[in-house]
PQR file with spaces between the fields and no chain letter, atoms N, CA, C, O and H, PARSE charges and radii, in Angstrom:
ATOM       1  N    UNK     1      71.083   15.722  -19.785 -0.4000 1.5000
ATOM       2  CA   UNK     1      72.073   15.471  -20.471 -0.0000 2.0000
ATOM       3  C    UNK     1      72.277   16.550  -22.014  0.5500 1.7000
ATOM       4  O    UNK     1      73.327   16.989  -22.483 -0.5500 1.4000
ATOM       5  N    UNK     2      70.990   16.714  -22.465 -0.4000 1.5000
ATOM       6  CA   UNK     2      71.018   17.902  -23.779 -0.0000 2.0000
ATOM       7  C    UNK     2      71.510   19.169  -22.981  0.5500 1.7000
ATOM       8  O    UNK     2      72.527   19.550  -23.560 -0.5500 1.4000
ATOM       9  H    UNK     2      70.137   16.357  -22.084  0.4000 1.0000
ATOM      10  N    UNK     3      71.299   19.810  -22.144 -0.4000 1.5000
ATOM      11  CA   UNK     3      71.575   20.909  -21.770 -0.0000 2.0000
ATOM      12  C    UNK     3      73.209   20.735  -21.653  0.5500 1.7000
ATOM      13  O    UNK     3      73.847   21.743  -21.956 -0.5500 1.4000
ATOM      14  H    UNK     3      70.472   19.500  -21.674  0.4000 1.0000
ATOM      15  N    UNK     4      73.996   19.525  -21.231 -0.4000 1.5000
ATOM      16  CA   UNK     4      75.238   19.585  -20.949 -0.0000 2.0000
ATOM      17  C    UNK     4      75.846   19.276  -22.171  0.5500 1.7000
ATOM      18  O    UNK     4      76.972   19.623  -22.528 -0.5500 1.4000
ATOM      19  H    UNK     4      73.478   18.706  -20.985  0.4000 1.0000
ATOM      20  N    UNK     5      75.103   18.661  -22.738 -0.4000 1.5000
ATOM      21  CA   UNK     5      76.087   18.040  -24.187 -0.0000 2.0000
ATOM      22  C    UNK     5      77.561   18.941  -24.922  0.5500 1.7000
ATOM      23  O    UNK     5      77.284   19.772  -25.787 -0.5500 1.4000
ATOM      24  H    UNK     5      74.189   18.379  -22.448  0.4000 1.0000
ATOM      25  N    UNK     6      78.386   18.834  -24.719 -0.4000 1.5000
ATOM      26  CA   UNK     6      79.357   19.658  -25.564 -0.0000 2.0000
ATOM      27  C    UNK     6      79.708   20.595  -24.762  0.5500 1.7000
ATOM      28  O    UNK     6      80.602   21.356  -25.133 -0.5500 1.4000
ATOM      29  H    UNK     6      78.611   18.159  -24.016  0.4000 1.0000
ATOM      30  N    UNK     7      79.153   20.755  -23.591 -0.4000 1.5000
ATOM      31  CA   UNK     7      79.603   22.293  -22.764 -0.0000 2.0000
ATOM      32  C    UNK     7      79.754   22.054  -21.302  0.5500 1.7000
ATOM      33  O    UNK     7      79.986   22.850  -20.392 -0.5500 1.4000
ATOM      34  H    UNK     7      78.428   20.137  -23.290  0.4000 1.0000
ATOM      35  N    UNK     8      79.535   20.560  -21.296 -0.4000 1.5000
ATOM      36  CA   UNK     8      80.280   20.292  -19.664 -0.0000 2.0000
ATOM      37  C    UNK     8      80.576   18.871  -19.508  0.5500 1.7000
ATOM      38  O    UNK     8      80.175   17.904  -20.155 -0.5500 1.4000
ATOM      39  H    UNK     8      79.346   19.914  -22.036  0.4000 1.0000
ATOM      40  N    UNK     9      81.169   18.935  -18.759 -0.4000 1.5000
ATOM      41  CA   UNK     9      81.561   16.936  -18.725 -0.0000 2.0000
ATOM      42  C    UNK     9      80.251   16.397  -17.534  0.5500 1.7000
ATOM      43  O    UNK     9      79.648   17.004  -16.649 -0.5500 1.4000
ATOM      44  H    UNK     9      81.495   19.721  -18.233  0.4000 1.0000
ATOM      45  N    UNK    10      80.210   15.375  -17.894 -0.4000 1.5000
ATOM      46  CA   UNK    10      79.293   14.679  -16.969 -0.0000 2.0000
ATOM      47  C    UNK    10      80.130   13.063  -16.783  0.5500 1.7000
ATOM      48  O    UNK    10      80.835   12.485  -17.610 -0.5500 1.4000
ATOM      49  H    UNK    10      80.699   14.882  -18.613  0.4000 1.0000
ATOM      50  N    UNK    11      79.723   12.610  -15.316 -0.4000 1.5000
ATOM      51  CA   UNK    11      80.417   11.327  -14.962 -0.0000 2.0000
ATOM      52  C    UNK    11      78.955   10.619  -14.485  0.5500 1.7000
ATOM      53  O    UNK    11      78.027   11.012  -13.778 -0.5500 1.4000
ATOM      54  H    UNK    11      79.151   13.080  -14.644  0.4000 1.0000
ATOM      55  N    UNK    12      79.227    9.376  -15.235 -0.4000 1.5000
ATOM      56  CA   UNK    12      77.959    8.615  -14.855 -0.0000 2.0000
ATOM      57  C    UNK    12      78.869    7.043  -14.452  0.5500 1.7000
ATOM      58  O    UNK    12      79.828    6.499  -14.999 -0.5500 1.4000
ATOM      59  H    UNK    12      79.981    9.057  -15.809  0.4000 1.0000
ATOM      60  N    UNK    13      78.189    6.748  -13.471 -0.4000 1.5000
ATOM      61  CA   UNK    13      78.768    5.619  -13.022 -0.0000 2.0000
ATOM      62  C    UNK    13      77.753    4.287  -13.150  0.5500 1.7000
ATOM      63  O    UNK    13      76.685    4.595  -12.620 -0.5500 1.4000
ATOM      64  H    UNK    13      77.409    7.190  -13.027  0.4000 1.0000
ATOM      65  N    UNK    14      77.723    3.276  -13.530 -0.4000 1.5000
ATOM      66  CA   UNK    14      76.690    1.881  -13.394 -0.0000 2.0000
ATOM      67  C    UNK    14      77.691    0.718  -13.158  0.5500 1.7000
ATOM      68  O    UNK    14      78.860    0.619  -13.530 -0.5500 1.4000
ATOM      69  H    UNK    14      78.591    3.026  -13.960  0.4000 1.0000
ATOM      70  N    UNK    15      76.891   -0.164  -12.416 -0.4000 1.5000
ATOM      71  CA   UNK    15      77.116   -1.537  -12.335 -0.0000 2.0000
ATOM      72  C    UNK    15      76.896   -2.522  -13.776  0.5500 1.7000
ATOM      73  O    UNK    15      77.413   -3.636  -13.851 -0.5500 1.4000
ATOM      74  H    UNK    15      75.942   -0.083  -12.114  0.4000 1.0000
ATOM      75  N    UNK    16      76.307   -2.113  -14.557 -0.4000 1.5000
ATOM      76  CA   UNK    16      75.514   -2.769  -15.502 -0.0000 2.0000
ATOM      77  C    UNK    16      76.496   -2.362  -16.830  0.5500 1.7000
ATOM      78  O    UNK    16      77.050   -1.281  -17.028 -0.5500 1.4000
ATOM      79  H    UNK    16      75.886   -1.208  -14.496  0.4000 1.0000
ATOM      80  N    UNK    17      76.525   -3.533  -17.639 -0.4000 1.5000
ATOM      81  CA   UNK    17      77.295   -3.122  -18.342 -0.0000 2.0000
ATOM      82  C    UNK    17      76.453   -2.354  -19.725  0.5500 1.7000
ATOM      83  O    UNK    17      75.300   -2.609  -20.073 -0.5500 1.4000
ATOM      84  H    UNK    17      76.074   -4.411  -17.478  0.4000 1.0000
ATOM      85  N    UNK    18      77.355   -1.402  -20.341 -0.4000 1.5000
ATOM      86  CA   UNK    18      76.801   -0.446  -21.503 -0.0000 2.0000
ATOM      87  C    UNK    18      75.131   -1.376  -22.235  0.5500 1.7000
ATOM      88  O    UNK    18      73.942   -1.060  -22.249 -0.5500 1.4000
ATOM      89  H    UNK    18      78.291   -1.195  -20.057  0.4000 1.0000
ATOM      90  N    UNK    19      75.973   -2.673  -22.781 -0.4000 1.5000
ATOM      91  CA   UNK    19      75.288   -3.251  -23.757 -0.0000 2.0000
ATOM      92  C    UNK    19      74.101   -3.980  -23.358  0.5500 1.7000
ATOM      93  O    UNK    19      73.657   -4.884  -24.066 -0.5500 1.4000
ATOM      94  H    UNK    19      76.940   -2.929  -22.769  0.4000 1.0000
ATOM      95  N    UNK    20      73.503   -3.602  -22.146 -0.4000 1.5000
ATOM      96  CA   UNK    20      72.420   -4.359  -21.391 -0.0000 2.0000
ATOM      97  C    UNK    20      71.469   -2.756  -21.238  0.5500 1.7000
ATOM      98  O    UNK    20      70.266   -2.910  -21.029 -0.5500 1.4000
ATOM      99  H    UNK    20      73.864   -2.868  -21.570  0.4000 1.0000
ATOM     100  N    UNK    21      71.916   -1.485  -21.323 -0.4000 1.5000
ATOM     101  CA   UNK    21      70.900   -0.374  -21.420 -0.0000 2.0000
ATOM     102  C    UNK    21      69.864   -0.294  -22.222  0.5500 1.7000
ATOM     103  O    UNK    21      68.910    0.432  -21.944 -0.5500 1.4000
ATOM     104  H    UNK    21      72.894   -1.360  -21.493  0.4000 1.0000
ATOM     105  N    UNK    22      69.905   -0.890  -23.114 -0.4000 1.5000
ATOM     106  CA   UNK    22      68.750   -0.554  -24.098 -0.0000 2.0000
ATOM     107  C    UNK    22      67.621   -1.415  -23.629  0.5500 1.7000
ATOM     108  O    UNK    22      66.469   -0.990  -23.541 -0.5500 1.4000
ATOM     109  H    UNK    22      70.680   -1.480  -23.339  0.4000 1.0000
ATOM     110  N    UNK    23      67.914   -2.410  -23.384 -0.4000 1.5000
ATOM     111  CA   UNK    23      67.064   -3.400  -22.661 -0.0000 2.0000
ATOM     112  C    UNK    23      66.177   -2.870  -21.584  0.5500 1.7000
ATOM     113  O    UNK    23      64.966   -3.077  -21.504 -0.5500 1.4000
ATOM     114  H    UNK    23      68.850   -2.755  -23.455  0.4000 1.0000
ATOM     115  N    UNK    24      67.158   -1.919  -20.481 -0.4000 1.5000
ATOM     116  CA   UNK    24      66.757   -1.970  -19.360 -0.0000 2.0000
ATOM     117  C    UNK    24      65.859   -0.160  -19.266  0.5500 1.7000
ATOM     118  O    UNK    24      65.169    0.290  -18.351 -0.5500 1.4000
ATOM     119  H    UNK    24      68.141   -1.750  -20.547  0.4000 1.0000
ATOM     120  N    UNK    25      66.220    0.431  -20.485 -0.4000 1.5000
ATOM     121  CA   UNK    25      65.857    1.874  -20.445 -0.0000 2.0000
ATOM     122  C    UNK    25      64.176    1.434  -21.292  0.5500 1.7000
ATOM     123  O    UNK    25      63.182    2.160  -21.261 -0.5500 1.4000
ATOM     124  H    UNK    25      66.781    0.065  -21.227  0.4000 1.0000
ATOM     125  N    UNK    26      64.259    0.299  -21.874 -0.4000 1.5000
ATOM     126  CA   UNK    26      62.937   -0.066  -22.452 -0.0000 2.0000
ATOM     127  C    UNK    26      62.262    0.690  -24.058  0.5500 1.7000
ATOM     128  O    UNK    26      61.653    0.172  -24.994 -0.5500 1.4000
ATOM     129  H    UNK    26      65.067   -0.290  -21.899  0.4000 1.0000
ATOM     130  N    UNK    27      62.632    1.840  -23.849 -0.4000 1.5000
ATOM     131  CA   UNK    27      62.236    2.450  -25.068 -0.0000 2.0000
ATOM     132  C    UNK    27      63.672    2.697  -26.179  0.5500 1.7000
ATOM     133  O    UNK    27      64.505    3.577  -25.963 -0.5500 1.4000
ATOM     134  H    UNK    27      63.127    2.260  -23.089  0.4000 1.0000
ATOM     135  N    UNK    28      63.751    1.619  -27.513 -0.4000 1.5000
ATOM     136  CA   UNK    28      64.768    2.094  -28.199 -0.0000 2.0000
ATOM     137  C    UNK    28      64.881    3.321  -28.599  0.5500 1.7000
ATOM     138  O    UNK    28      66.089    3.522  -28.722 -0.5500 1.4000
ATOM     139  H    UNK    28      63.074    0.904  -27.689  0.4000 1.0000
ATOM     140  N    UNK    29      64.178    4.446  -28.927 -0.4000 1.5000
ATOM     141  CA   UNK    29      63.964    5.616  -29.162 -0.0000 2.0000
ATOM     142  C    UNK    29      65.370    6.264  -28.196  0.5500 1.7000
ATOM     143  O    UNK    29      66.547    6.489  -28.476 -0.5500 1.4000
ATOM     144  H    UNK    29      63.196    4.282  -28.826  0.4000 1.0000
ATOM     145  N    UNK    30      64.222    6.464  -26.492 -0.4000 1.5000
ATOM     146  CA   UNK    30      65.390    7.036  -25.690 -0.0000 2.0000
ATOM     147  C    UNK    30      66.285    6.474  -25.272  0.5500 1.7000
ATOM     148  O    UNK    30      67.087    7.094  -24.573 -0.5500 1.4000
ATOM     149  H    UNK    30      63.266    6.282  -26.266  0.4000 1.0000
ATOM     150  N    UNK    31      66.531    4.691  -25.629 -0.4000 1.5000
ATOM     151  CA   UNK    31      67.832    4.466  -25.106 -0.0000 2.0000
ATOM     152  C    UNK    31      68.765    5.073  -26.259  0.5500 1.7000
ATOM     153  O    UNK    31      69.777    5.558  -25.754 -0.5500 1.4000
ATOM     154  H    UNK    31      65.879    4.188  -26.197  0.4000 1.0000
ATOM     155  N    UNK    32      68.728    5.207  -27.811 -0.4000 1.5000
ATOM     156  CA   UNK    32      69.345    5.507  -28.293 -0.0000 2.0000
ATOM     157  C    UNK    32      69.538    6.637  -28.523  0.5500 1.7000
ATOM     158  O    UNK    32      70.431    6.811  -29.352 -0.5500 1.4000
ATOM     159  H    UNK    32      67.905    4.813  -28.221  0.4000 1.0000
ATOM     160  N    UNK    33      68.894    7.869  -27.988 -0.4000 1.5000
ATOM     161  CA   UNK    33      69.433    9.220  -27.621 -0.0000 2.0000
ATOM     162  C    UNK    33      70.053    9.242  -26.755  0.5500 1.7000
ATOM     163  O    UNK    33      70.865   10.160  -26.868 -0.5500 1.4000
ATOM     164  H    UNK    33      68.169    7.728  -27.314  0.4000 1.0000
ATOM     165  N    UNK    34      70.203    8.513  -25.514 -0.4000 1.5000
ATOM     166  CA   UNK    34      70.713    9.017  -24.036 -0.0000 2.0000
ATOM     167  C    UNK    34      72.078    8.182  -24.463  0.5500 1.7000
ATOM     168  O    UNK    34      73.154    8.758  -24.299 -0.5500 1.4000
ATOM     169  H    UNK    34      69.543    7.767  -25.422  0.4000 1.0000
ATOM     170  N    UNK    35      72.068    7.005  -24.940 -0.4000 1.5000
ATOM     171  CA   UNK    35      73.553    6.059  -25.598 -0.0000 2.0000
ATOM     172  C    UNK    35      74.312    7.139  -26.652  0.5500 1.7000
ATOM     173  O    UNK    35      75.526    7.331  -26.583 -0.5500 1.4000
ATOM     174  H    UNK    35      71.194    6.537  -25.073  0.4000 1.0000
ATOM     175  N    UNK    36      73.851    7.502  -27.177 -0.4000 1.5000
ATOM     176  CA   UNK    36      74.261    8.505  -28.405 -0.0000 2.0000
ATOM     177  C    UNK    36      74.893    9.703  -27.687  0.5500 1.7000
ATOM     178  O    UNK    36      76.072    9.946  -27.941 -0.5500 1.4000
ATOM     179  H    UNK    36      72.865    7.346  -27.233  0.4000 1.0000
ATOM     180  N    UNK    37      74.269   10.431  -26.865 -0.4000 1.5000
ATOM     181  CA   UNK    37      74.860   11.479  -25.971 -0.0000 2.0000
ATOM     182  C    UNK    37      76.163   11.248  -25.002  0.5500 1.7000
ATOM     183  O    UNK    37      77.133   12.006  -24.963 -0.5500 1.4000
ATOM     184  H    UNK    37      73.311   10.234  -26.658  0.4000 1.0000
ATOM     185  N    UNK    38      75.977    9.917  -24.140 -0.4000 1.5000
ATOM     186  CA   UNK    38      76.636    9.334  -23.216 -0.0000 2.0000
ATOM     187  C    UNK    38      78.110    8.717  -23.625  0.5500 1.7000
ATOM     188  O    UNK    38      79.192    8.795  -23.044 -0.5500 1.4000
ATOM     189  H    UNK    38      75.190    9.302  -24.171  0.4000 1.0000
ATOM     190  N    UNK    39      77.635    7.929  -25.131 -0.4000 1.5000
ATOM     191  CA   UNK    39      79.049    6.638  -25.423 -0.0000 2.0000
ATOM     192  C    UNK    39      79.748    7.851  -26.845  0.5500 1.7000
ATOM     193  O    UNK    39      80.950    7.843  -27.110 -0.5500 1.4000
ATOM     194  H    UNK    39      76.756    7.865  -25.603  0.4000 1.0000
ATOM     195  N    UNK    40      79.040    8.510  -27.371 -0.4000 1.5000
ATOM     196  CA   UNK    40      79.584    9.066  -28.595 -0.0000 2.0000
ATOM     197  C    UNK    40      81.046    9.702  -28.234  0.5500 1.7000
ATOM     198  O    UNK    40      82.157    9.287  -28.563 -0.5500 1.4000
ATOM     199  H    UNK    40      78.064    8.517  -27.156  0.4000 1.0000
ATOM     200  N    UNK    41      80.794   10.507  -27.682 -0.4000 1.5000
ATOM     201  CA   UNK    41      82.234   11.359  -27.188 -0.0000 2.0000
ATOM     202  C    UNK    41      83.008   11.245  -25.234  0.5500 1.7000
ATOM     203  O    UNK    41      83.522   11.961  -24.374 -0.5500 1.4000
ATOM     204  H    UNK    41      79.891   10.844  -27.414  0.4000 1.0000
ATOM     205  N    UNK    42      82.574    9.794  -25.491 -0.4000 1.5000
ATOM     206  CA   UNK    42      83.006    9.596  -23.942 -0.0000 2.0000
ATOM     207  C    UNK    42      84.178    8.687  -23.776  0.5500 1.7000
ATOM     208  O    UNK    42      84.579    7.956  -24.682 -0.5500 1.4000
ATOM     209  H    UNK    42      82.156    9.213  -26.190  0.4000 1.0000
ATOM     210  N    UNK    43      84.780    8.764  -22.445 -0.4000 1.5000
ATOM     211  CA   UNK    43      85.754    8.152  -22.183 -0.0000 2.0000
ATOM     212  C    UNK    43      85.345    7.094  -21.273  0.5500 1.7000
ATOM     213  O    UNK    43      84.766    7.444  -20.245 -0.5500 1.4000
ATOM     214  H    UNK    43      84.454    9.357  -21.709  0.4000 1.0000
ATOM     215  N    UNK    44      85.640    5.321  -21.571 -0.4000 1.5000
ATOM     216  CA   UNK    44      84.742    4.671  -20.674 -0.0000 2.0000
ATOM     217  C    UNK    44      86.206    3.521  -20.254  0.5500 1.7000
ATOM     218  O    UNK    44      87.158    2.946  -20.783 -0.5500 1.4000
ATOM     219  H    UNK    44      86.111    5.037  -22.406  0.4000 1.0000
ATOM     220  N    UNK    45      85.518    3.731  -18.912 -0.4000 1.5000
ATOM     221  CA   UNK    45      86.814    2.707  -18.180 -0.0000 2.0000
ATOM     222  C    UNK    45      85.581    1.415  -17.541  0.5500 1.7000
ATOM     223  O    UNK    45      84.549    1.565  -16.887 -0.5500 1.4000
ATOM     224  H    UNK    45      84.745    4.198  -18.482  0.4000 1.0000
ATOM     225  N    UNK    46      86.138    0.390  -17.987 -0.4000 1.5000
ATOM     226  CA   UNK    46      85.429   -0.629  -17.498 -0.0000 2.0000
ATOM     227  C    UNK    46      86.178   -1.780  -16.856  0.5500 1.7000
ATOM     228  O    UNK    46      87.013   -2.597  -17.245 -0.5500 1.4000
ATOM     229  H    UNK    46      86.976    0.268  -18.519  0.4000 1.0000
ATOM     230  N    UNK    47      85.544   -1.520  -15.708 -0.4000 1.5000
ATOM     231  CA   UNK    47      86.654   -2.318  -14.509 -0.0000 2.0000
ATOM     232  C    UNK    47      85.938   -4.203  -14.133  0.5500 1.7000
ATOM     233  O    UNK    47      84.825   -4.719  -14.031 -0.5500 1.4000
ATOM     234  H    UNK    47      84.866   -0.856  -15.392  0.4000 1.0000
ATOM     235  N    UNK    48      87.120   -4.571  -14.057 -0.4000 1.5000
ATOM     236  CA   UNK    48      87.016   -6.033  -13.631 -0.0000 2.0000
ATOM     237  C    UNK    48      88.097   -6.017  -12.323  0.5500 1.7000
ATOM     238  O    UNK    48      88.947   -5.223  -11.919 -0.5500 1.4000
ATOM     239  H    UNK    48      88.025   -4.153  -14.139  0.4000 1.0000
ATOM     240  N    UNK    49      87.548   -7.440  -11.856 -0.4000 1.5000
ATOM     241  CA   UNK    49      87.912   -8.330  -10.736 -0.0000 2.0000
ATOM     242  C    UNK    49      86.884   -8.174   -9.434  0.5500 1.7000
ATOM     243  O    UNK    49      85.722   -7.780   -9.339 -0.5500 1.4000
ATOM     244  H    UNK    49      86.857   -8.085  -12.184  0.4000 1.0000
ATOM     245  N    UNK    50      87.734   -8.605   -8.604 -0.4000 1.5000
ATOM     246  CA   UNK    50      87.181   -8.977   -7.446 -0.0000 2.0000
ATOM     247  C    UNK    50      86.532   -7.316   -6.487  0.5500 1.7000
ATOM     248  O    UNK    50      87.269   -6.366   -6.225 -0.5500 1.4000
ATOM     249  H    UNK    50      88.678   -8.925   -8.682  0.4000 1.0000
ATOM     250  N    UNK    51      85.794   -7.356   -6.314 -0.4000 1.5000
ATOM     251  CA   UNK    51      84.820   -6.481   -5.182 -0.0000 2.0000
ATOM     252  C    UNK    51      85.591   -6.239   -3.886  0.5500 1.7000
ATOM     253  O    UNK    51      85.145   -6.934   -2.974 -0.5500 1.4000
ATOM     254  H    UNK    51      85.196   -8.129   -6.526  0.4000 1.0000
ATOM     255  N    UNK    52      86.705   -5.392   -3.503 -0.4000 1.5000
ATOM     256  CA   UNK    52      87.524   -5.068   -2.678 -0.0000 2.0000
ATOM     257  C    UNK    52      86.515   -4.861   -1.485  0.5500 1.7000
ATOM     258  O    UNK    52      87.132   -4.773   -0.423 -0.5500 1.4000
ATOM     259  H    UNK    52      87.068   -4.827   -4.244  0.4000 1.0000
ATOM     260  N    UNK    53      85.446   -4.779   -1.371 -0.4000 1.5000
ATOM     261  CA   UNK    53      84.255   -4.994   -0.482 -0.0000 2.0000
ATOM     262  C    UNK    53      84.413   -6.425    0.416  0.5500 1.7000
ATOM     263  O    UNK    53      84.167   -6.658    1.599 -0.5500 1.4000
ATOM     264  H    UNK    53      84.944   -4.850   -2.233  0.4000 1.0000
ATOM     265  N    UNK    54      84.840   -7.122   -0.480 -0.4000 1.5000
ATOM     266  CA   UNK    54      84.707   -8.775    0.184 -0.0000 2.0000
ATOM     267  C    UNK    54      86.165   -9.204    0.699  0.5500 1.7000
ATOM     268  O    UNK    54      86.487  -10.250    1.261 -0.5500 1.4000
ATOM     269  H    UNK    54      85.040   -6.932   -1.441  0.4000 1.0000
ATOM     270  N    UNK    55      86.933   -8.127    0.357 -0.4000 1.5000
ATOM     271  CA   UNK    55      88.230   -8.911    1.189 -0.0000 2.0000
ATOM     272  C    UNK    55      88.375   -7.834    2.357  0.5500 1.7000
ATOM     273  O    UNK    55      89.399   -8.084    2.994 -0.5500 1.4000
ATOM     274  H    UNK    55      86.671   -7.277   -0.100  0.4000 1.0000
ATOM     275  N    UNK    56      87.797   -6.881    2.784 -0.4000 1.5000
ATOM     276  CA   UNK    56      87.807   -6.562    3.754 -0.0000 2.0000
ATOM     277  C    UNK    56      87.003   -6.780    4.941  0.5500 1.7000
ATOM     278  O    UNK    56      85.842   -7.187    4.892 -0.5500 1.4000
ATOM     279  H    UNK    56      86.965   -6.677    2.268  0.4000 1.0000
ATOM     280  N    UNK    57      87.709   -6.472    6.142 -0.4000 1.5000
ATOM     281  CA   UNK    57      86.922   -7.357    7.399 -0.0000 2.0000
ATOM     282  C    UNK    57      85.708   -6.611    7.946  0.5500 1.7000
ATOM     283  O    UNK    57      85.770   -5.392    8.104 -0.5500 1.4000
ATOM     284  H    UNK    57      88.652   -6.142    6.182  0.4000 1.0000
ATOM     285  N    UNK    58      84.703   -7.239    8.214 -0.4000 1.5000
ATOM     286  CA   UNK    58      83.383   -7.082    8.375 -0.0000 2.0000
ATOM     287  C    UNK    58      83.765   -5.842    9.678  0.5500 1.7000
ATOM     288  O    UNK    58      84.648   -5.838   10.536 -0.5500 1.4000
ATOM     289  H    UNK    58      84.652   -8.230    8.086  0.4000 1.0000
ATOM     290  N    UNK    59      82.544   -4.745    9.320 -0.4000 1.5000
ATOM     291  CA   UNK    59      82.623   -3.667   10.397 -0.0000 2.0000
ATOM     292  C    UNK    59      82.413   -4.036   11.604  0.5500 1.7000
ATOM     293  O    UNK    59      81.737   -5.048   11.792 -0.5500 1.4000
ATOM     294  H    UNK    59      81.827   -4.749    8.623  0.4000 1.0000
ATOM     295  N    UNK    60      82.912   -3.346   12.635 -0.4000 1.5000
ATOM     296  CA   UNK    60      82.984   -3.629   14.380 -0.0000 2.0000
ATOM     297  C    UNK    60      81.348   -3.198   14.435  0.5500 1.7000
ATOM     298  O    UNK    60      80.904   -2.324   13.691 -0.5500 1.4000
ATOM     299  H    UNK    60      83.461   -2.525   12.482  0.4000 1.0000
ATOM     300  N    UNK    61      80.474   -3.956   15.454 -0.4000 1.5000
ATOM     301  CA   UNK    61      79.390   -3.332   15.826 -0.0000 2.0000
ATOM     302  C    UNK    61      79.397   -2.461   17.543  0.5500 1.7000
ATOM     303  O    UNK    61      80.303   -2.785   18.311 -0.5500 1.4000
ATOM     304  H    UNK    61      80.835   -4.666   16.058  0.4000 1.0000
ATOM     305  N    UNK    62      78.752   -1.804   17.833 -0.4000 1.5000
ATOM     306  CA   UNK    62      79.109   -1.372   18.829 -0.0000 2.0000
ATOM     307  C    UNK    62      78.235   -2.197   19.818  0.5500 1.7000
ATOM     308  O    UNK    62      78.336   -2.013   21.031 -0.5500 1.4000
ATOM     309  H    UNK    62      78.016   -1.540   17.209  0.4000 1.0000
């Protein structure tokens, strides 16, 4: 992230809400550094709703 910051686009996807990342990363210093670079100049898309996987029929088995 450090090398790309301000130079290239970076796409990050997660199923975990951003507000839980500090606990997940564990070290507050690292968590602050990572989140500062990711969230500071980011466009966030928070998706909500049912999973489309649940609404599709099960795949056929051969």
